[in-house]
C-alpha positions as CSV (number, residue, x, y, z in Angstrom):
1,M,-3.6,27.5,-26.0
2,I,-3.0,30.3,-28.1
3,I,-5.4,28.2,-30.5
4,R,-8.1,28.3,-28.1
5,W,-8.0,31.6,-27.3
6,I,-7.9,32.5,-31.0
7,I,-11.1,30.7,-31.2
8,Y,-12.7,32.6,-28.7
9,F,-11.5,36.2,-30.0
10,F,-13.3,35.0,-33.2
11,A,-16.6,33.9,-31.3
12,L,-16.6,37.0,-29.2
13,L,-16.1,39.0,-32.3
14,Y,-19.2,36.9,-34.3
15,S,-21.6,37.4,-31.1
16,F,-20.5,41.4,-30.9
17,I,-21.1,41.5,-34.6
18,I,-24.7,39.9,-34.6
19,Y,-25.5,42.1,-31.5
20,V,-24.4,45.2,-33.5
21,M,-26.8,44.0,-36.5
22,Y,-29.9,43.1,-34.7
23,S,-29.8,44.7,-31.5
24,Q,-32.2,42.4,-29.8
25,Y,-31.9,41.4,-25.9
26,Q,-30.9,37.3,-27.0
27,A,-28.1,38.6,-29.0
28,F,-27.0,40.8,-26.0
29,M,-27.2,38.1,-23.7
30,L,-25.3,35.8,-26.2
31,F,-22.4,38.5,-26.4
32,A,-22.6,39.0,-22.6
33,L,-21.8,35.3,-22.0
34,I,-18.9,35.0,-24.1
35,A,-17.8,37.7,-22.6
36,A,-17.6,36.6,-19.1
37,I,-16.0,33.0,-20.2
38,P,-12.6,33.9,-19.2
39,L,-13.6,35.3,-15.7
40,L,-15.3,32.0,-15.5
41,S,-12.6,30.4,-16.4
42,F,-10.2,31.7,-14.1
43,I,-12.6,31.8,-11.0
44,S,-13.3,28.1,-11.6
45,L,-9.1,27.8,-11.9
46,L,-8.8,29.0,-8.7
47,I,-11.9,26.7,-7.0
48,G,-10.2,23.9,-8.5
49,V,-6.9,24.5,-7.4
50,K,-7.9,25.1,-3.6
51,T,-10.4,22.5,-3.7
52,V,-8.1,19.4,-5.5
53,K,-5.7,17.6,-3.3
54,V,-3.4,14.6,-4.5
55,Y,-1.8,12.8,-1.4
56,F,1.5,11.0,-1.9
57,H,3.6,9.3,0.9
58,N,7.4,9.2,0.7
59,E,8.1,5.9,0.2
60,T,10.8,3.0,-0.4
61,F,9.9,-0.3,-2.8
62,T,12.1,-3.4,-3.3
63,I,11.2,-5.6,-6.4
64,N,12.7,-8.1,-9.0
65,N,13.9,-6.6,-12.4
66,G,10.9,-7.2,-14.8
67,E,8.1,-6.8,-12.4
68,K,5.3,-4.1,-12.5
69,L,4.9,-2.0,-9.0
70,K,1.6,-0.3,-8.3
71,L,2.4,3.3,-6.3
72,P,-0.6,4.3,-4.9
73,Y,-1.7,7.6,-4.5
74,M,-5.1,9.6,-3.2
75,I,-6.9,12.4,-5.5
76,K,-9.3,14.0,-3.2
77,Y,-11.9,16.7,-4.1
78,K,-13.4,19.2,-1.0
79,S,-16.1,20.5,-3.4
80,L,-19.1,18.8,-4.4
81,L,-17.9,18.5,-8.4
82,P,-14.6,18.9,-9.9
83,L,-14.1,22.4,-11.5
84,A,-10.7,22.2,-13.0
85,D,-8.9,19.3,-14.7
86,F,-5.2,18.6,-13.9
87,C,-2.3,16.3,-14.8
88,I,0.7,14.8,-12.5
89,I,3.9,15.3,-14.1
90,A,6.2,12.8,-13.1
91,E,9.8,11.7,-13.6
92,E,11.9,8.3,-13.5
93,K,15.8,8.9,-12.8
94,N,18.4,6.4,-12.4
95,G,20.8,6.5,-9.6
96,W,23.4,8.7,-11.5
97,G,20.1,11.3,-11.8
98,E,20.2,10.8,-15.2
99,I,16.2,11.0,-16.3
100,L,14.8,7.4,-18.0
101,V,11.1,8.7,-18.6
102,R,9.4,11.5,-18.2
103,K,5.6,10.9,-17.9
104,V,2.3,13.2,-18.1
105,I,-0.5,11.2,-16.1
106,N,-4.2,12.9,-17.1
107,N,-7.1,12.5,-15.0
108,N,-10.2,11.7,-17.1
109,E,-12.3,10.4,-14.3
110,I,-15.1,12.3,-12.6
111,I,-14.6,12.0,-8.8
112,F,-17.0,13.3,-6.9
113,N,-15.1,12.9,-3.1
114,K,-11.8,10.8,-3.2
115,K,-10.3,7.9,-5.0
116,Q,-7.1,6.1,-4.9
117,R,-5.1,5.9,-8.0
118,N,-2.0,3.7,-9.0
119,Y,1.1,5.0,-10.5
120,I,2.6,2.0,-12.4
121,Y,6.4,1.5,-12.5
122,D,7.9,-1.3,-15.2
123,A,11.4,-2.3,-13.4
124,E,13.5,-2.5,-16.3
125,C,16.8,-1.5,-14.8
126,C,18.5,-2.9,-12.1
127,G,19.6,-0.2,-9.5
128,K,18.0,2.4,-7.8
129,T,15.1,4.4,-9.6
130,E,13.7,7.7,-8.3
131,I,10.3,8.7,-9.4
132,N,9.8,12.0,-8.5
133,I,6.4,13.7,-8.8
134,R,7.5,17.4,-9.9
135,S,4.3,19.3,-10.1
136,I,0.6,18.9,-10.9
137,K,-0.9,21.1,-13.9
138,F,-4.7,22.5,-13.3
139,Y,-6.7,23.5,-16.5
140,A,-9.4,26.0,-16.3
141,L,-12.9,25.9,-18.2
142,L,-11.6,25.6,-22.1
143,N,-8.3,25.3,-21.1
144,L,-8.1,29.1,-21.4
145,F,-5.4,28.9,-18.7
146,T,-3.8,26.9,-16.5
147,Y,-1.7,26.8,-13.1
148,T,1.3,24.6,-12.3
149,K,1.7,23.5,-8.2
150,N,5.1,22.4,-7.4
151,I,5.4,19.8,-5.2
152,D,8.2,17.4,-4.0
153,R,7.6,13.9,-3.3
154,Q,9.6,10.7,-4.2
155,W,9.3,7.1,-4.3
156,M,12.6,5.2,-3.9
157,V,12.3,1.9,-6.0
158,F,15.5,-0.6,-5.7
159,V,15.3,-2.9,-8.4
160,M,17.0,-6.6,-7.6
161,P,18.7,-8.8,-10.3
162,L,17.3,-12.2,-11.3
163,I,18.2,-15.3,-9.9
164,Y,19.5,-18.2,-11.9
165,E,19.2,-21.5,-10.0
166,K,21.5,-24.3,-11.3
167,S,20.3,-27.9,-11.5
168,N,21.9,-30.7,-12.9
169,D,21.4,-30.5,-16.4
170,S,19.5,-26.8,-16.8
171,L,19.9,-23.6,-16.1
172,T,16.3,-22.0,-14.5
173,T,15.5,-18.2,-13.8
174,A,12.8,-17.4,-11.5
175,D,9.9,-17.1,-14.4
176,N,10.7,-20.8,-14.9
177,K,12.5,-20.4,-18.5
178,V,14.9,-23.0,-18.8
179,Y,18.8,-22.7,-20.9
180,R,21.9,-24.8,-21.1
181,H,24.8,-24.5,-19.1
182,T,27.8,-26.0,-18.2
183,S,29.2,-27.9,-15.4
184,Y,30.0,-26.2,-12.1
185,N,32.1,-27.0,-9.1
186,S,30.2,-29.5,-7.1
187,L,29.5,-29.4,-3.3
188,G,31.2,-31.1,-0.6
189,N,29.6,-34.5,1.1
190,V,26.2,-34.5,2.8
191,S,26.7,-33.8,6.6
192,G,23.2,-33.9,7.6
193,I,19.7,-32.8,7.3
194,R,17.9,-29.7,8.6
195,L,14.3,-28.1,8.5
196,Y,13.5,-26.6,5.3
197,K,14.0,-22.5,5.7
198,I,12.6,-20.0,3.5
199,G,15.1,-19.1,0.6
200,D,16.6,-22.7,0.8
201,N,17.5,-24.2,-2.6
202,S,14.9,-26.9,-3.5
203,R,17.0,-29.0,-5.2
204,F,18.6,-29.8,-2.2
205,I,15.0,-31.2,-0.2
206,H,15.8,-34.6,1.0
207,W,12.6,-36.2,-0.3
208,K,12.4,-39.6,2.5
209,A,13.0,-37.6,5.4
210,S,10.5,-35.3,4.5
211,L,7.6,-37.8,3.4
212,A,8.3,-39.6,6.7
213,H,8.1,-36.4,8.9
214,D,5.5,-35.0,6.9
215,E,7.7,-31.4,6.9
216,F,10.1,-30.1,4.3
217,Y,14.0,-31.1,5.5
218,V,16.6,-30.3,3.2
219,K,20.4,-31.9,2.9
220,E,23.2,-30.2,4.4
221,H,26.8,-29.9,3.0
222,E,30.1,-29.7,3.9
223,F,31.9,-26.4,2.3
224,L,34.2,-27.2,-0.1
225,N,38.0,-26.5,2.3
226,D,39.4,-23.3,0.3
227,E,41.8,-21.5,2.7
228,E,41.4,-18.2,0.1
229,E,39.4,-15.3,1.2
230,R,37.2,-14.9,-2.0
231,I,36.3,-11.2,-2.8
232,L,33.7,-10.1,-5.3
233,L,33.8,-6.2,-6.6
234,F,32.0,-4.6,-9.8
235,D,31.8,-1.3,-11.4
236,L,28.8,0.0,-13.7
237,S,29.3,1.1,-17.3
238,D,30.2,4.4,-17.4
239,D,28.2,4.8,-20.7
240,S,24.8,4.2,-18.5
241,D,23.9,1.1,-20.8
242,T,20.9,-0.4,-19.4
243,A,21.6,-3.7,-20.7
244,A,25.2,-3.6,-19.5
245,N,24.5,-2.7,-16.1
246,N,21.6,-5.0,-15.8
247,A,24.2,-8.0,-17.2
248,V,26.8,-6.5,-14.4
249,F,24.1,-6.6,-11.3
250,T,22.8,-10.2,-12.5
251,S,26.0,-11.5,-12.8
252,V,27.5,-10.2,-9.5
253,Y,24.2,-11.2,-7.3
254,N,24.5,-14.6,-9.0
255,I,28.0,-15.0,-8.2
256,G,27.3,-14.0,-4.8
257,L,24.8,-16.8,-4.5
258,H,27.0,-19.3,-5.6
259,F,30.1,-18.3,-3.3
260,I,27.7,-18.4,-0.4
261,E,26.0,-21.9,-1.3
262,Q,29.7,-23.1,-2.5
263,Y,32.2,-21.9,0.0
264,G,29.8,-20.6,3.1
265,N,31.0,-17.0,2.5
266,F,32.7,-14.4,0.6
267,F,33.8,-10.8,0.9
268,L,31.9,-7.8,-1.2
269,A,33.7,-4.7,-2.0
270,Y,32.0,-1.5,-2.5
271,L,31.8,2.4,-2.0
272,G,29.3,2.9,0.8
273,Q,28.0,5.7,2.6
274,N,30.0,8.8,3.4
275,S,32.7,7.4,0.5
276,R,34.0,4.6,2.7
277,F,35.5,1.5,0.9
278,L,33.7,-1.2,2.4
279,I,34.6,-4.9,2.5
280,R,32.2,-6.7,4.2
281,K,31.6,-10.5,4.7
282,I,28.5,-12.3,3.2
283,T,27.4,-15.4,5.0
284,N,23.9,-15.4,3.8
285,K,21.2,-13.6,1.0
286,K,19.9,-11.3,3.3
287,M,23.3,-10.0,4.0
288,L,23.9,-10.0,0.4
289,D,20.3,-8.3,-0.4
290,V,21.0,-5.2,2.2
291,S,24.9,-4.8,0.7
292,M,23.5,-4.6,-2.9
293,V,20.6,-2.0,-1.6
294,E,23.4,0.1,0.1
295,Y,25.5,-0.1,-3.0
296,M,22.2,1.1,-5.1
297,E,22.1,4.3,-2.7
298,N,25.0,5.8,-3.3
299,S,25.7,4.2,-7.0
300,C,25.5,8.6,-7.9
301,F,29.2,7.8,-6.7
302,Q,30.1,4.8,-8.7
303,K,31.8,6.1,-11.9
304,N,35.1,5.9,-13.3
305,M,36.0,1.8,-11.7
306,V,35.8,3.7,-8.4
307,N,35.2,0.2,-6.6
308,W,38.2,-1.1,-8.8
309,R,40.7,1.8,-8.1
310,L,40.0,1.7,-4.5
311,F,40.2,-1.7,-4.4
312,I,43.8,-2.1,-6.3
313,A,44.9,1.0,-3.6
314,K,44.5,-1.1,-0.8
315,K,47.6,-2.7,0.5
316,T,45.5,-6.1,1.4
317,T,44.5,-7.0,-2.0
318,Y,47.0,-9.7,-2.0
319,R,45.1,-11.7,0.5
320,Y,42.2,-12.1,-1.3
321,K,41.3,-14.4,-4.9
322,A,39.4,-11.7,-6.4
323,V,36.5,-11.8,-8.9
324,Y,35.9,-8.1,-10.7
325,V,32.9,-7.6,-12.9
326,S,32.6,-4.7,-15.3
327,A,31.9,-3.9,-18.9
328,E,34.9,-2.0,-19.3
329,E,37.5,-4.2,-20.9
330,E,40.0,-2.0,-22.4
331,K,40.3,0.3,-19.1
332,I,40.7,-3.0,-16.9
333,R,43.5,-4.5,-19.0
334,S,45.3,-1.3,-19.2
335,S,45.0,-1.2,-15.5
336,L,45.9,-4.7,-14.9
337,N,49.0,-3.7,-16.7
338,E,50.2,-1.4,-14.3
339,S,49.3,-3.2,-11.3
340,N,51.0,-5.5,-9.4
341,Y,48.1,-7.3,-8.0
342,C,46.8,-9.2,-11.2
343,N,47.8,-12.7,-10.5
344,N,44.8,-13.9,-8.2
345,I,42.1,-11.6,-9.7
346,K,39.3,-13.4,-12.2
347,L,37.8,-11.0,-14.5
348,V,33.8,-11.2,-15.9
349,I,33.3,-9.0,-18.8
350,I,30.3,-8.0,-19.9
351,N,30.5,-7.3,-23.9
352,D,27.7,-7.0,-26.6
353,G,30.0,-9.1,-29.1
354,Q,29.2,-12.1,-30.9
355,K,27.5,-15.0,-28.9
356,T,30.2,-16.7,-26.8
357,S,30.6,-19.9,-25.5
358,V,31.0,-20.0,-21.4
359,R,33.4,-22.6,-22.1
360,S,35.8,-20.7,-24.4
361,H,37.2,-18.2,-22.2
362,E,40.6,-17.1,-21.4
363,A,42.2,-18.2,-18.3
364,D,41.4,-15.4,-15.8
365,I,38.4,-14.2,-18.2
366,I,34.8,-15.2,-18.4
367,Y,32.7,-13.3,-21.3
368,I,29.2,-12.7,-21.1
369,N,27.3,-11.0,-24.0
370,K,24.6,-8.9,-22.3
371,N,22.5,-9.6,-25.2
372,Y,22.7,-13.7,-24.6
373,L,22.8,-13.1,-20.4
374,S,20.3,-15.9,-19.6
375,E,22.6,-18.4,-21.3
376,D,26.4,-17.1,-20.8
377,I,25.7,-16.7,-17.1
378,A,26.2,-20.2,-16.7
379,G,30.2,-19.5,-17.0
380,V,30.2,-18.0,-13.4
381,W,29.1,-21.7,-12.0
382,T,33.2,-22.2,-12.5
383,L,34.2,-19.3,-10.2
């Protein structure tokens, strides 16, 4: 802006010199016009601020990691023509309130009445993302003046992890990419068939019955007879490592779905609203989704291995066969050495070391390399 004012003063000085040297009517009009530019610029800015309206709605969205989300907003002009340029200043924050991206959205189109625009959000980090529209900055004619209008609008986006499906000889993701994996525990015997429901695994479709009745049927299995209660808990990395946290979320989500399919239910432990440590029984994918979103809503309090410490502190810990997922290996080992409840705890450690084979893990530890998540995650099928 300073450079623009310098250029303006040089133009004003040049027009004044011409007027003094020639004293002609045209020279005077040129000088008067250039002298009036700041006033005209300021007036156009005031009119533009009053006549331009940008409408946002505070909304909540849930999408899968890797997807793009279009967040709509409306630009409306009350005057016939736009008299001021403007840009929208937005911030994307993670669940801990740390700024991930700061964007400046410029409006480069001439809009005569109103038009819907979209803010494009790329989901690259599992968990909660707050997209805050902080302000709208207006620019006057020739950008000699600016005005910043503060607003308070927010979109809340919950980014869910990818689902990895098991098959007999391969591991596939929702985008149909195929990876190798180790063997996993088989389900119980087939107990019957029923109509297909949305969310059922397609590999359990009973094709003969489906062809005979012109409707999809799936096989029902007896769950493995296991009297132990399984509990799943996890903590995110304290270093705000996006790759590590994505690996933690993905591992937990797929372990939960594996437990539902294999054993019928499990318990999920996490710090919920009002700082309450919750142990919820999960019996289907919808319940798992609701609990994961609740965890994400309170992720600002999920630091310093809080779920692990609260779980160890509970006197009922010995009842459960626990699976704990985290990227803080050293802290976990030291905590286990101090704890009396380590016999029934399986650890899933997220690391960034050399590529590991899912078969070669310690007795109670499964290692998953965050850089090879699509391959190493197959180790959780042994749980």
